[in-house]
C-alpha positions as CSV (number, residue, x, y, z in Angstrom):
1,X,5.7,-48.0,-75.2
2,X,4.7,-46.5,-78.6
3,X,1.7,-47.1,-80.9
4,X,1.0,-45.4,-84.4
5,X,-2.2,-44.1,-85.7
6,X,-3.5,-42.0,-88.6
7,X,-5.6,-39.3,-88.5
8,X,-7.3,-37.2,-91.2
9,X,-5.2,-38.3,-94.2
10,X,-8.0,-38.7,-96.8
11,X,-9.5,-36.1,-99.3
12,X,-8.9,-32.4,-98.4
13,X,-11.8,-30.6,-96.9
14,X,-13.7,-28.0,-98.6
15,X,-12.0,-25.1,-99.6
16,X,-8.4,-26.4,-98.9
17,X,-5.3,-26.3,-101.3
18,X,-2.5,-28.8,-100.6
19,X,1.1,-27.1,-100.0
20,X,4.5,-29.1,-100.1
21,X,5.9,-27.2,-97.2
22,X,4.9,-26.2,-93.6
23,X,5.7,-22.8,-92.8
24,X,5.7,-21.1,-89.3
25,X,2.3,-19.5,-89.1
26,X,0.3,-17.7,-86.8
27,X,-0.7,-14.2,-85.8
28,X,2.1,-11.9,-86.6
29,X,2.7,-10.4,-83.6
30,X,3.4,-14.2,-82.3
31,X,5.5,-14.9,-85.4
32,X,8.0,-11.9,-86.0
33,X,10.4,-13.5,-83.0
34,X,11.0,-16.9,-81.6
35,X,10.3,-17.4,-77.9
36,X,13.1,-18.1,-75.5
37,X,12.8,-21.6,-74.3
38,X,13.2,-22.2,-70.7
39,X,16.1,-24.7,-69.9
40,X,13.7,-26.6,-67.7
41,X,10.4,-26.1,-69.1
42,X,7.0,-27.1,-67.2
43,X,3.4,-27.2,-67.6
44,X,1.4,-24.8,-65.4
45,X,-2.2,-26.6,-64.5
46,X,-4.2,-23.5,-63.4
47,X,-7.9,-21.9,-63.8
48,X,-11.0,-23.7,-62.3
49,X,-9.1,-26.2,-60.3
50,X,-8.8,-26.9,-56.5
51,X,-4.8,-26.9,-56.9
52,X,-3.1,-25.0,-59.0
53,X,0.2,-26.7,-59.9
54,X,3.0,-27.2,-62.6
55,X,4.9,-30.2,-63.9
56,X,8.0,-30.8,-65.7
57,X,8.1,-31.8,-68.9
58,X,10.3,-35.1,-68.0
59,X,7.3,-36.1,-66.0
60,X,5.3,-36.9,-69.1
61,X,7.8,-39.8,-69.8
62,X,5.4,-42.0,-67.3
63,X,2.8,-41.8,-70.5
64,X,2.7,-44.2,-73.4
65,X,4.1,-42.6,-76.3
66,X,2.2,-42.5,-79.5
67,X,3.0,-41.8,-83.3
68,X,0.3,-40.4,-85.5
69,X,0.4,-39.2,-89.2
70,X,-2.3,-36.6,-89.8
71,X,-3.0,-33.6,-92.2
72,X,-2.8,-30.2,-90.9
73,X,-5.4,-27.6,-92.0
74,X,-5.2,-23.8,-91.6
75,X,-8.2,-21.8,-91.6
76,X,-6.3,-19.5,-94.2
77,X,-7.3,-22.5,-96.7
78,X,-3.8,-24.2,-96.8
79,X,-3.2,-27.9,-95.8
80,X,-0.1,-29.8,-95.2
81,X,-0.8,-33.6,-96.1
82,X,0.7,-36.6,-93.8
83,X,2.8,-35.1,-90.8
84,X,4.2,-37.4,-88.8
85,X,3.9,-36.5,-84.9
86,X,5.0,-38.2,-82.0
87,X,4.5,-37.3,-78.2
88,X,1.4,-38.3,-75.8
89,X,-2.2,-38.3,-75.8
90,X,-4.1,-35.2,-74.3
91,X,-6.4,-37.4,-72.9
92,X,-3.7,-39.6,-71.1
93,X,-2.0,-36.4,-69.8
94,X,-5.5,-35.1,-68.4
95,X,-6.1,-38.5,-66.7
96,X,-2.4,-38.8,-65.0
97,X,-2.0,-35.4,-64.2
98,X,-4.8,-32.8,-64.6
99,X,-7.5,-34.6,-62.7
100,X,-5.4,-36.3,-59.8
101,X,-3.2,-33.2,-59.3
102,X,-4.9,-30.2,-60.0
103,X,-8.5,-31.5,-59.3
104,X,-10.8,-29.5,-61.7
105,X,-13.8,-28.0,-60.1
106,X,-17.2,-29.3,-61.2
107,X,-18.6,-27.8,-64.2
108,X,-15.4,-27.8,-66.3
109,X,-16.2,-27.5,-69.7
110,X,-13.3,-25.7,-71.7
111,X,-9.4,-25.9,-71.6
112,X,-7.3,-22.9,-72.6
113,X,-3.8,-23.6,-74.0
114,X,-1.1,-20.9,-73.2
115,X,2.3,-20.6,-75.1
116,X,5.5,-19.4,-73.8
117,X,5.0,-16.8,-76.5
118,X,1.8,-15.6,-74.7
119,X,-0.7,-17.0,-77.4
120,X,-3.7,-18.5,-75.9
121,X,-6.4,-20.7,-77.6
122,X,-9.1,-23.1,-76.5
123,X,-11.1,-26.1,-76.9
124,X,-14.1,-27.6,-75.5
125,X,-12.9,-30.3,-72.8
126,X,-14.9,-32.8,-74.7
127,X,-13.0,-32.0,-78.0
128,X,-9.6,-31.9,-76.1
129,X,-10.0,-35.3,-74.8
130,X,-10.7,-36.9,-78.5
131,X,-8.5,-39.8,-79.2
132,X,-6.1,-37.9,-81.8
133,X,-5.6,-34.6,-79.8
134,X,-2.2,-34.9,-79.0
135,X,0.9,-32.9,-76.9
136,X,3.9,-33.6,-79.5
137,X,7.3,-32.9,-79.1
138,X,8.7,-34.6,-82.4
139,X,7.9,-33.9,-86.1
140,X,8.6,-36.2,-88.7
141,X,11.4,-38.3,-87.0
142,X,13.0,-35.0,-85.5
143,X,12.6,-33.0,-82.2
144,X,10.5,-30.2,-82.4
145,X,11.9,-27.0,-83.7
146,X,11.4,-23.7,-82.3
147,X,9.6,-22.7,-85.4
148,X,6.8,-25.5,-84.9
149,X,6.7,-25.2,-81.2
150,X,9.3,-26.5,-79.3
151,X,9.3,-28.0,-76.6
152,X,6.0,-29.3,-76.8
153,X,2.7,-28.0,-78.6
154,X,-0.9,-29.1,-79.0
155,X,-1.9,-31.2,-82.0
156,X,-5.5,-31.4,-82.9
157,X,-6.2,-32.6,-86.3
158,X,-10.0,-32.3,-86.5
159,X,-9.7,-28.5,-85.8
160,X,-8.1,-25.5,-87.8
161,X,-4.5,-25.0,-86.9
162,X,-4.8,-22.0,-84.8
163,X,-6.2,-24.2,-82.1
164,X,-2.8,-26.5,-82.1
165,X,-1.1,-24.1,-79.7
166,X,3.0,-24.0,-80.2
167,X,5.3,-23.6,-77.3
168,X,2.8,-25.1,-74.9
169,X,3.1,-23.4,-71.1
170,X,-0.1,-23.7,-69.2
171,X,-3.5,-25.7,-69.5
172,X,-5.8,-23.6,-67.9
173,X,-9.4,-25.6,-67.1
174,X,-12.5,-23.2,-67.6
175,X,-16.2,-23.6,-66.9
176,X,-17.1,-21.4,-69.9
177,X,-15.2,-20.3,-73.4
178,X,-13.0,-17.2,-73.5
179,X,-13.6,-14.4,-75.4
180,X,-10.9,-13.7,-77.9
181,X,-13.0,-11.0,-79.9
182,X,-11.7,-9.9,-83.2
183,X,-8.2,-11.2,-83.0
184,X,-8.4,-13.1,-86.1
185,X,-8.2,-11.1,-89.0
186,X,-12.1,-10.6,-90.6
187,X,-13.4,-12.7,-87.5
188,X,-13.4,-13.9,-84.0
189,X,-12.1,-17.1,-83.2
190,X,-14.7,-20.0,-83.1
191,X,-15.4,-22.0,-80.0
192,X,-14.6,-25.3,-81.8
193,X,-12.9,-24.6,-85.0
194,X,-13.7,-28.0,-86.5
195,X,-12.5,-28.4,-90.0
196,X,-14.9,-30.6,-91.2
197,X,-17.8,-28.2,-90.6
198,X,-15.7,-25.0,-91.8
199,X,-15.6,-23.4,-88.3
200,X,-12.9,-21.0,-89.6
201,X,-14.2,-18.3,-87.3
202,X,-17.3,-16.5,-85.7
203,X,-19.3,-13.4,-87.4
204,X,-18.8,-15.0,-90.9
205,X,-19.9,-18.5,-92.5
206,X,-17.2,-20.3,-93.4
207,X,-17.8,-20.0,-97.2
208,X,-17.3,-16.3,-96.8
209,X,-13.9,-16.7,-94.9
210,X,-12.8,-19.2,-97.3
211,X,-13.4,-16.4,-100.2
212,X,-11.6,-13.5,-97.9
213,X,-8.4,-16.1,-97.1
214,X,-8.0,-17.8,-100.5
215,X,-7.8,-14.4,-102.2
216,X,-4.9,-13.5,-99.8
217,X,-3.2,-16.9,-99.9
218,X,-0.2,-16.4,-102.1
219,X,0.8,-13.2,-100.2
220,X,0.3,-14.7,-97.0
221,X,2.4,-17.7,-97.8
222,X,5.2,-15.6,-99.2
223,X,5.2,-13.5,-95.9
224,X,5.3,-16.9,-93.8
225,X,7.9,-18.7,-95.5
226,X,10.1,-15.7,-94.8
227,X,9.7,-16.5,-91.2
228,X,10.4,-20.0,-91.2
229,X,13.9,-20.6,-90.1
230,X,14.0,-24.5,-90.9
């Protein structure tokens, strides 16, 4: 059964500029080539769990499918309004698969998302279990393209786009936040990355980072649009 919902389709958050397209975006080392998608993709459940395991994406069909219209906000100050995602709520996935199969140990507080391309990001577990966080396999009525995260990706509308890992391969349960250091330009990744609080990164305020990214936005858009295939 499928149900529809809307998330974050109101006024633009502070410092954001609406753009008409949805370019493939991310750290340059992950964007310059598309990953090879396995013929039978799986999700690994790892970390602070009693039983590390993996599940096939086909197994997710037992979950209720959801459709959600949401805005996508990049920390680099651009926003794409009204994207229509389809897939599964992460909290349903967590309850149906992670809890009974992997059995997280007491003290689990964070979930790390790992992509087929090697990209990793994380969210506090309480944020990941919010009602709008999805594992999406369709975008605007079509199967998710490799550009935008096939075969399945995270969608976390309340958080900046760098939390919505593409090409999801692993869900890693952790007792504390991983340290990604200075991998983002000018900053370190913020543990939460909430759009409403302008948590664009750690080490500088949201307003400072807004100014840095806004000054380079047009050149960044030109670069990333050149990497988008669809």
